[in-house]
Every structure is written in structure tokens, then in C-alpha cells.
N, C-alpha and C positions, 0 to 999 in steps of 0.2 A: 392464290395458291402459294406464291413465294413467301408470304408472311407466316404461314403456318409452320413450315420447317424451321424458320429462323427463331420463333419464340421458344420452342423447346431446346434450342441449341445455346440459349443464354448460359454463360459460364458462371453466373453469380452463385447458382446452387453448387457448382463444383468447387468454387473457391471457398464457400462456406465451410464445408467439412474439412478441407485441407488446412484452413487457418485454425480451426478448433483443435485438431490433433497436434498441429505444430505448437500452438500456444500451450497445450497441455504438456507436451514434451519439454518445452523450455521451462515450464513451471516445475516439472518433476525433477529435472536435472539439478537446479541449484539447491534443492532441499537436501539431498544426501551429501553434497559437496561440503557445506559448512559443518556438517556433523562430524566427519572424521578429521577435519583439519584442527579443530580445537582439541579433539581427543588425542591426536598424535603428539603435540607438544607437551600436553599434560603428562603423558606416560613417561617420556624420558626425563622430565623434570622431577617426578616423584622419586624414582629409584636413584637418581643421580646424587642428591645430597646425602641420603642416609648411607650410601655405600662408603664414601670417603670418611664420613664422620666416625663410624665405629672403629675402623682400623687405626685412626689417629689416636683415639682414646686408649685403645688396647696397647699400642706401642708405648704410649706415655706411661701407662700404669705398669707395664712390664719393665720398662727401663728404670722407673723410679725405685722399685725395691731392689733391683740389682745394683744400682749405683749407691744406695744407702749403705748396704753391708760390704761395699767394695773395699779393696785393700788399701785405698788411699788413707782412710781414717786410722785404722789400727796400725798400719805399717809405719806411718809418719810419726806416731806418738809412742809406739811400743816396739823397740828393736828386739831382736832375739838376744837372749841372755845365756851365756855359757859360764858356768862356775868351774874353776880349776882348783881343787883343794891344794893348799900350800901353806906352809908355816910362814911366819913373819920373815925369817931369814931366807927362805927359799922362794918367796913370792916374786922377787925380781927375776930370778932364773926361770921360773915358770912363765913369766910374761915374755921373756926373750924366746923361749921355746915356742910359745904361741905365735909370736911374730914370725919366726922362721917358718912355721907351718903355713901361715897365711901367705907368705911370699912364695913358698914352694907350690901352693895350690893355685897360683896365678894372680893373687891379689896385688894390685899396684902398691908400691911403697908409699906413695902420696895419699893412699886411702886410710892409712893407719896412724892413729894417735895413741901414745902410751903415757899414762899418768901414774905417778908414784905418790903414795901417801906419806912415806917416811923420807929417807935419804933420796936425793935426786939421782936419776940415772947417770952413770959416768959420762955418757955422751953429752947430756944436758949441762953437767957441771963443767965439762971441758969447753963447750961452746959459749956458755955464759961468761967464762973467763975472758973472752974477747969483747964482751960488752953486749948489752941487751939488744942494741940495734941490729947487729949481725945475726944474733940468735933468732929474733923474731922475723928477720928477713928470710931466713930459711923456712920458717913456718909459712910465711906468705907465699913463698915460691911453690910450696905444695908438691914437690917432686921427690920427697923422701919421707921415711918414717920420722915423726917428730916426737921427741921426748920432753915432757914437762912434769912439774911436781904440783901437788894439790894447792900450794900457796898461790901459784900464778896460772893455774889451769883455766880460770875463768876468762883469760885473755885469748885462749886458743879457740879456733873456730871449729865448727862441726865437721866431722869426717865420717865416711861410711862405717868404719870399724874403730872402736875405742877399746883399748886394753888397759885395765887398771891393776896395778900391783899394790896390794895392801901390805906394804913392807914396814909398817910401824906408823908412828905419829899418833897424835891425839885422836880419840874416837870421833870427836866432833868434826875434826878436819877430814878424817877419812870418810865420814858420812856425807859431808858436803861434796867431797870429791866424787863419791859414787853418784850422788844426785846430778852433779854437773856432767859426769860422763854419760849417764843415762840420757840426758837431754841432748848431748852432742852426738851420740851414736846414731847414725842414720839407718844402719841395717843390722849391726851386730855389736854387742857389748860383751867383752870377756873380762871376768874378774878373777884374779888369782889371790886366794887368801882363805880364811876360815869360812867354810860354807854356812855354818849356823849364824855367825855374825853378819855375813853378807846378806843372807836371807832376811834377817831381822831388820837390817838397814833398808834394803830395797823394798821390803813389804811395808814399812812404816813411813819412809820418806819419799817414796815414788808413787 
């Protein structure tokens, strides 16, 4: 009698079904785990590179056209030109008035260079009487308006404003003086003389 109850109490049948669902659970759990793991890194990786790429290209494209027509090119090569009608006899006085207006408007004296095509300015003639060394030393100091004539204007350096007084001299000399003044003027070129002749020289020689 004691053997009968012991046989049905064998736990092998109980362990069998427990092991099978356990094994099934463990088998089912690893299957969904690797699925989302590779999918997760792939998602952030795909939108990552295309996002920074287009803005960089757009900014470069937008910056390129704006920089090309920028003021650096035209401003450096083409200063503003102002023509003051004046006769040969009155060109020097017109240039003096232009300089006074520039200084009154706040322009620094060292920013102005005056070139004469005929007789030199009285200041230049006076300073040259003391020798070229002291004359050009004042030019190099750059703290005052500097006056020179077309014959030696090529030695003068560039300045923001150049004023040319067409007060005589050979047309070839005056034309070369205008070309030199146009190249030396950084922001403004003021020419006092015959507007028609000045326009013909500036249009052909510059």
C-alpha cells in the first residue's frame, strides 16, 4: 500500500511541463531583444548625417554670392569721383575750397592729398625750397594735407581723399596725373577743372 501513493507523487511529470514553458519563455525573450537594438542605432544614424549636411551647403552657397558682389572689390578699385567745374585759372582756388569743406566736415588733414597739374601749390613751392628731404618727410608723417604736383606725384602714397587741380600743364601730364590720382584715392577723388576734358580723360585712361 505505501508504494501506490508514492508512484503518482513522482515529480518528473511536474518538472517536465515547468521546464518546457521556462525554455519557451527564454527562447521567446531573446528574439525580440536583438530586433529593436539594431533598429535603434540605425534610426539616429540615418537622420544624423543628412541634417548637418544641407545647412552647411546652404550657408556656403548663400555666403558665396554675397561675398562676390561685396564692397571690397568695387570700393578698392573705384573711388567716388566728384567733378568741380573750374577754369584753369580758378582750379587751384576750387581745390582749396574743396579741402576746406573736407576739413570742416570732419575729414582728418592727413587723409587729403592735393595734386596740381600746372604750377605747384604755394605751400609745396615753399616747402621744396628747404629741400626734398624735409618736404617728403612731411608727406611720410601723414599728419597734414600734402600738396604735390603732377611731375612728382608718383612718389606720393595713397590717401583716402585725393584732390586734383587741373590748373594747366600739358594734357599728357594732366592725364597721367588724373590716372595716378584715381589709383591713389582710397575713397574719394575730387577733380577741379573742365568737366568735359576730365570725363574724356577718366573714361579713356581709367
